[in-house]
Steps between C-alpha positions, in 0.01 A plus 500: 500500500735647759837646402773687686628837378735774621411858411740781415495615862622165628168379641409131480158432346292181480238557231215310336568516126402304188711197420743555211415394148685200361682668215675350198805296601391478863338265750252602769588360842298468820763577763539277806807669652735788433818609678587856600844611393631680806756715320317610186155551648594671824713742298184602311319557829782703650597698189160569351387745763641815351491618143789729587717204605398314187592800288842522660562134423346526152564854368343421163165503683555866585592586142198319363272681745646840412461425130140403556447822699633714217275327251176461694516756778547482874152367572550196281842440652362505855244245391767283339718504812197419715421209268853363542475531877168315509565236233480140613823315434490122480705294746641150495677284245511143636182288506374143470155380403279317256445581131132576437520646148749480213526744208430337161860547383650325805558125454733418790242523782156360571220592737571332833881517478673580828749779430735761640490847346745789484527858390442843648169632370380146425552271803332746732372450851148430375245222495533469122792587273561479126862425417693457171581137430880532532454629854297196603648161599322174579541372854642154568235276654709462816478863616216710638377847405661665802845374406448581131407858589870559577601409143557847356710609796678165485575557130671827595720308743554229239620750240741657750651157565525429127683828446739396778581171322588315823681168489487212746681585824541873442450747784232758424405795722137615488468860620147564624276229642161626403274270301710507182822455698368198685369342181841567341671328791279193463570475127875526564483230766314277253783570256760365742649834603617617839283803584572794727214744574539853631233739621427760766188323632560214743153354440577455131837349570329253733271407212807444280639261763163325516508420125850354522748788461791419735672837492308821579648842572325792669657789308390743770705322766786341307721617216362282217825515301708367792233242578502367143880485506488302824240255369698441178845486667593818311416342164212750456167428337473381143201726442263742671132537412350829614129459573473789748312818420685811613612834362835449673800392292652335807381145422635527146843613607511245781423234241820590313695436818324170567577361154810315391689612192286467188199431716146592396252747639138475394263791562142388557374764742499878458827604666716810483753496217766752602786256453840514663732404219788355702394143579276491198795568269780318680301180537357524146157423638215421263189707581173372354145631501209261537189603307201399707353162401739436210531534120177626350437746782413848368485362144154575354537231234556237767273621777211661313493318169600153613810446286737253666878461480614154383646306792806417293590869490346637822478212744354686794231752413287655772232237438751215523638650819146495641459135404841410643424668831177307542676178407753559777208518743342188351830311534537611865811707428314818600252566777323833523284403798762605761516844334129571548459723802153643433180394325213742445180499290479774240225668704756581771781598262594807711592262783720305260678815381549614857667164561730549199619827651628310803849348494370160614281462190646299213246302303161673514233304316159631396207259486197530274140382538411157372286487186343224296780359284481603138236769546571826322459812716217746467687773321237772538516731798239750616630790710263683731407766249144602413421437132358810335148400396457520121801736498260799492568543130875461540718276283609183678866433425716203599872565536710217358858518630617716791871551440697820550351685203146415604573616854656827385256587223188292457390464861531875576325586172215256564454657842499848346218391270288373788204706376501296176666170592464227759764230538333159506793257506876486523659202328869417535710184504598577861234501770677757714521763226138431403371560850711810565397657169136412570522683830656802327209507253227401748428212262277220635690214337867402494588185310759316294229348277472714184240281330287504813521878531383540141175330599420781743194678362588823684815533289457687172867547416848377581817703540787266407842590643678165492821396328496536125482133404163473678329799334358346184354189661351699788346744251343219298359341816356833611348573159340155487354570845348822368728732699643825371880510508770745601832325446844640564730503198577296302173346385695185414854383434429388143284618213302176521421557869382855426280381214336247730419777747360727229285215373370414849424864576312549175302175518395564861437872440697619800730799533876451522750776567878478538719674759642749249460774758742743338234598248302643793779721632376859491815609316481212251140594424602864453777389262258278309251783467769729364658264244160372381465831316806421285415411141724224369732244652695549821829381648507372857800432721452299819801460730455266795772502765358186657772423755691181557326175586687184600484218248307291753216754534164347400436776244805385303383140500345449154258239637375714790559868428549476126823700514519876545394595148175302501445544873561876523599624154140442389413812703704719269402330177140570602571863591682573173211346304256717694700817440504449120142360498583232245541123508852348488600336173862384537803531725876475472710465814846427631622378837804630684759225554239248386304568819133503399413706808721781362309601189466778247192450284349718227134442417334611176129585520222483242495880448876515436594608853797343676570435866838410648529344843834479679464265797801454726601386843851642469418857605531670837218435744529861620389627157128519407358181354285604203535765232290555185519731198234539232604695192282611210323791333784735581477440872648289778340366816721370782365300794760445773423228756133602521590809700570761232353562154668740261317606181685690228325606179185315606168600654457476873704601803816357648446365851691385808346285772605486864489121497505236234169398345495172309123472483437187708191630680349656187533175304320304773226762515448481122459122531239538773315777314494287183344209691230735627443638149620847594803512266652311208777253582812679373740203504380162373624144461595579141743764631658230715530273196668774293750585776602136554514437124733798458725383783515144365582627150773730640667205673480293182658786305782531753569127467493488119613849400195524272204737490201307634137556408268529798236230483175566680 
């Protein structure tokens, strides 16, 4: 299928990519029309051209890059910056089309439904899109796909009007007559308000007059404050809705002067916010923000997981705003046809975006090729890459998941092992990321069909780097297909999931390793070699200064990431077990402020050793992340952030590295060598089971205050 992207340099791309997979909670839609958002999307084109400009606007990007440089070296950092500059960013968020597939857990839609879809990253400018159910709304029979394609943008206008709370007969000023401003004006007119529109572009003001606005003001030629006063006979406006996009604070401060006492100002567009207090204070004006499409926006429970808000408590969610907007069109209270200034097929998308850059463009609609109704797309895509015949003795590996970690670590490491490995497939839920990763790996196949990729006879192994809730099932599928498995940690989110993987691996006699890369750090191996000579039990301290993560981050979602202790803490439970070379028996733990992501856990091992992990997000991000001590036999070994190793009273030499080594490449090479029979597999599925079991027991202990036995 064709899809539009913008890269990090601000270039517009129209690419052939696999159609997205219809994931849980989503519906797959064949798009008939989508609408370009002039403000949001042209900003990406204008602002994406320079990483320096982006860094100035987003300084955390600079800090993250510098941190990565210190850890991985300048070469890796240059590659990471280049990857950001060349990454394909999705565009679009307002589409209409026909449902062609429904996830099993979705009951509100059926194949053949005519729908509008919303959401950045979901409702893309693409022939096919997969969208969460709460961001999809059924179209009234009276309207066509072209009109319905405006629904998301119309919902933004609708929410701005709702935040304004207009009453019949009130005078409302709309500042900015772009697409959202004109839709806002139409909604206000349907609500029985007197509308005044201001703008700098005469062509847009003419369009406002065309849709029924009686009072328009060219703010470049006339003082808008005096004009509003004249129109209202010095009564001033009851409210002002700001739909303009400008860094200037002028429109905001003019709005204070336009408003009557205790009037309302609603901010829909991105405007400057350096407020002049005088009129704001004296008039006691109520300033309100409007959050995109409405309640539910930016709420993962609502948007991603499909939880709804009862209408009795939240009458107008973003989905209900979408439905209401389309009903206005169906009832002839809205008409988007006069706002359409350009129509272009997706093949000539650059022409459409050129039109958006012009001041006379308002509604720019993209059109998509006709297809047989109800037919699912061919989700496999073959780039023009020569398949390596019989791999010449190399191991064929399919990469499953191509997120940030895979881009930073796995793709470069697979390329470094080109003498041993050939990439056969890249499988992701997003077609764009699949194709781009396939090009980076010179892989012949990019797809969103995991089951189909597993049938590829040239693939001997899979490297799974997806979100944690998918690991266990993807491992079982791979094992049943006879593929060897490298899966990022954790092996599974529950003990039961891990047991299922171990069983599938054993019954199908395939290899399975876990992404516990820290064992393969050169300093960790030197520490292990030194403390292995200790007779008797050992004490281990693991301090993890993990850094803060927002509560909405997917890793902290127990259903997706498993929480930080299962999702990342398993790394350190595994490493402590490896250092003492003994299986975990029990654990006692406590959580700070009842936050299970802030944990201190002490594990007892079969040989009498103990290991204490302190995992926290409360520390300073400028301080090193990981610190380990192993004590026993009259000696102490200290490993600091995988850059320095200090040995006291133990055999071996203390060492300091120029750059951090966490063992990612060495772990992957061990996996490949084990497949070829050149080395034993040093981390197995059972290790993944023990790490998850320890993490699960630690959480149970923190909840109950009891010591918990570790059940394998």
